[in-house]
C-alpha positions in Angstrom: -17.7 -237.9 -48.3 -18.7 -240.2 -51.1 -22.1 -239.7 -52.7 -24.5 -242.6 -52.3 -25.4 -242.6 -56.0 -21.8 -243.7 -56.7 -22.4 -246.8 -54.6 -23.2 -249.9 -56.7 -26.1 -252.2 -55.9 -24.9 -255.7 -55.1 -27.8 -257.3 -56.9 -29.5 -256.1 -60.1 -32.9 -256.8 -58.6 -32.3 -254.1 -56.0 -32.4 -251.4 -58.7 -35.9 -250.3 -59.7 -37.0 -248.3 -62.7 -40.5 -247.0 -63.3 -42.4 -249.7 -65.0 -43.7 -249.2 -68.6 -47.4 -249.2 -68.9 -48.8 -251.9 -71.1 -51.7 -251.6 -73.5 -53.7 -253.9 -71.2 -53.5 -251.5 -68.2 -56.5 -249.3 -67.9 -56.0 -245.6 -67.3 -57.5 -244.7 -63.9 -60.5 -242.3 -64.1 -59.7 -238.8 -63.0 -62.7 -238.9 -60.7 -61.1 -241.7 -58.7 -58.2 -239.5 -57.9 -60.3 -236.5 -56.8 -61.1 -238.0 -53.4 -57.5 -239.0 -52.9 -56.4 -235.5 -53.7 -58.7 -233.9 -51.2 -57.6 -236.4 -48.6 -53.9 -235.8 -49.4 -54.3 -232.0 -49.1 -56.1 -232.5 -45.7 -53.2 -234.8 -44.6 -50.6 -232.3 -45.7 -52.4 -229.4 -43.9 -52.4 -231.5 -40.7 -48.8 -232.5 -41.0 -47.5 -229.0 -41.8 -49.6 -227.5 -38.9 -47.4 -229.6 -36.5 -44.1 -229.0 -38.2 -42.8 -226.1 -40.3 -41.5 -227.5 -43.5 -39.1 -225.2 -45.2 -39.5 -224.4 -48.9 -37.1 -226.3 -51.0 -35.7 -225.6 -54.5 -37.6 -227.1 -57.4 -36.0 -227.9 -60.8 -37.2 -229.4 -64.0 -35.4 -232.1 -66.1 -36.6 -232.6 -69.6 -36.7 -236.1 -71.1 -37.9 -237.6 -74.3 -37.1 -237.4 -78.0 -38.2 -234.9 -80.5 -39.7 -231.4 -79.9 -42.0 -232.3 -77.1 -40.3 -233.4 -73.8 -41.6 -234.6 -70.4 -40.8 -232.0 -67.7 -39.9 -234.2 -64.7 -40.2 -231.8 -61.7 -37.9 -232.5 -58.8 -37.6 -230.9 -55.4 -34.2 -230.9 -53.6 -35.0 -231.7 -50.0 -32.4 -230.7 -47.4 -31.9 -232.0 -43.9 -29.5 -229.5 -42.3 -32.1 -228.0 -40.0 -32.9 -231.5 -38.5 -29.3 -232.3 -37.8 -28.1 -234.0 -41.0 -25.8 -231.3 -42.5 -25.2 -231.7 -46.3 -27.7 -234.5 -46.7 -30.1 -234.1 -49.7 -32.5 -236.1 -51.7 -34.6 -235.4 -54.7 -38.4 -236.0 -54.7 -40.4 -236.4 -57.9 -43.3 -234.0 -57.8 -45.3 -234.7 -61.0 -45.3 -238.5 -61.2 -47.9 -240.0 -63.4 -51.3 -240.9 -61.9 -50.7 -244.7 -62.3 -47.6 -244.4 -60.0 -49.4 -242.2 -57.5 -52.2 -244.7 -57.3 -49.6 -247.6 -56.8 -47.9 -245.5 -54.1 -51.3 -244.9 -52.3 -51.9 -248.7 -52.4 -48.4 -249.7 -51.5 -48.8 -250.0 -47.7 -51.3 -252.7 -48.2 -49.0 -254.5 -50.6 -46.2 -254.8 -48.1 -43.0 -253.0 -47.1 -40.9 -254.1 -50.0 -43.3 -252.8 -52.6 -43.5 -249.5 -50.7 -39.7 -249.3 -50.7 -39.5 -250.1 -54.4 -41.9 -247.2 -55.2 -40.1 -244.9 -52.8 -37.0 -245.4 -54.9 -39.0 -244.2 -57.9 -40.4 -241.2 -56.0 -37.0 -240.3 -54.5 -34.6 -240.9 -57.4 -31.4 -239.5 -55.8 -29.9 -239.1 -52.4 -26.4 -238.6 -50.8 -27.1 -240.3 -47.5 -24.5 -242.3 -45.5 -24.8 -245.3 -43.2 -24.1 -245.0 -39.4 -20.6 -246.2 -40.2 -20.1 -243.3 -42.7 -20.1 -245.2 -46.0 -22.4 -244.2 -48.9 -25.9 -245.6 -48.4 -26.9 -247.5 -51.5 -30.2 -246.4 -53.1 -31.7 -249.9 -52.9 -34.7 -251.6 -51.3 -32.3 -252.9 -48.6 -30.7 -249.4 -48.3 -33.9 -248.1 -46.7 -33.0 -250.1 -43.5 -30.3 -247.5 -42.7 -32.3 -244.3 -43.5 -33.1 -242.7 -40.1 -36.8 -242.4 -39.4 -36.7 -238.6 -39.1 -35.0 -238.3 -42.5 -37.6 -240.5 -44.1 -40.3 -238.5 -42.5 -38.8 -235.3 -43.9 -38.5 -236.9 -47.3 -42.2 -237.7 -47.4 -43.3 -234.4 -45.8 -41.0 -232.3 -47.9 -42.3 -233.7 -51.1 -45.9 -233.5 -50.1 -45.6 -229.9 -48.7 -44.0 -228.8 -52.0 -46.8 -230.4 -53.9 -49.4 -228.7 -51.6 -47.7 -225.3 -52.1 -47.8 -225.7 -55.9 -51.5 -226.6 -55.7 -52.3 -223.6 -53.5 -50.3 -221.3 -55.7 -49.8 -223.0 -59.1 -48.8 -219.9 -61.0 -46.4 -218.5 -58.6 -48.5 -215.7 -57.2 -50.7 -214.8 -60.1 -54.0 -216.3 -61.1 -56.0 -216.4 -64.3 -59.2 -216.9 -62.4 -61.4 -213.9 -61.9 -61.2 -212.4 -58.3 -63.9 -213.6 -55.9 -66.0 -211.2 -53.8 -63.6 -211.1 -50.9 -60.6 -210.4 -53.2 -62.6 -207.5 -54.9 -63.4 -206.0 -51.4 -59.8 -206.2 -50.3 -58.6 -204.6 -53.6 -61.2 -201.8 -53.1 -60.0 -201.2 -49.6 -56.4 -201.0 -50.8 -57.3 -198.6 -53.5 -59.3 -196.4 -51.1 -62.7 -197.1 -52.5 -65.4 -197.2 -49.7 -68.6 -197.6 -51.6 -70.4 -200.9 -52.2 -71.7 -202.1 -55.5 
């Protein structure tokens, strides 16, 4: 089976790269994103309550020049369990805030803008058309992505982000234990007295 990334776009305008930020673009205030983050986590919790999203492999690609590089974190989303064996796509986990804000506003901007941004947030896939040919990763290519595959793309990326927020250090925490954690530790260690 040919990989979709080997397929060539027929028109250069179909290929989308992340836009460079100009000096005239204001950096969004972190407080503006705090409400969206809380809403996003609530949405993720509601979605994952209805459907068990498997954990997917996460990898980091370094880009940039010099000693300091940008760690682009990508999740490899699989579709075997929903009937698409061998299908995979990558989802960008740590996109800059300006792109996340554009993504949040994209539905109001129209379907084409949403698809252009989706190509940035999902930089690789190996999907095929109903006829079996490689599905080009273009704005028009989204017409042939099955709805359940697109849903898994979105949910898989968001669930991975939610898991990393809930457990950012892989099971350890630098924060001091709260009262309930102290009580649980005391019970495990056999201590029965209260402080």
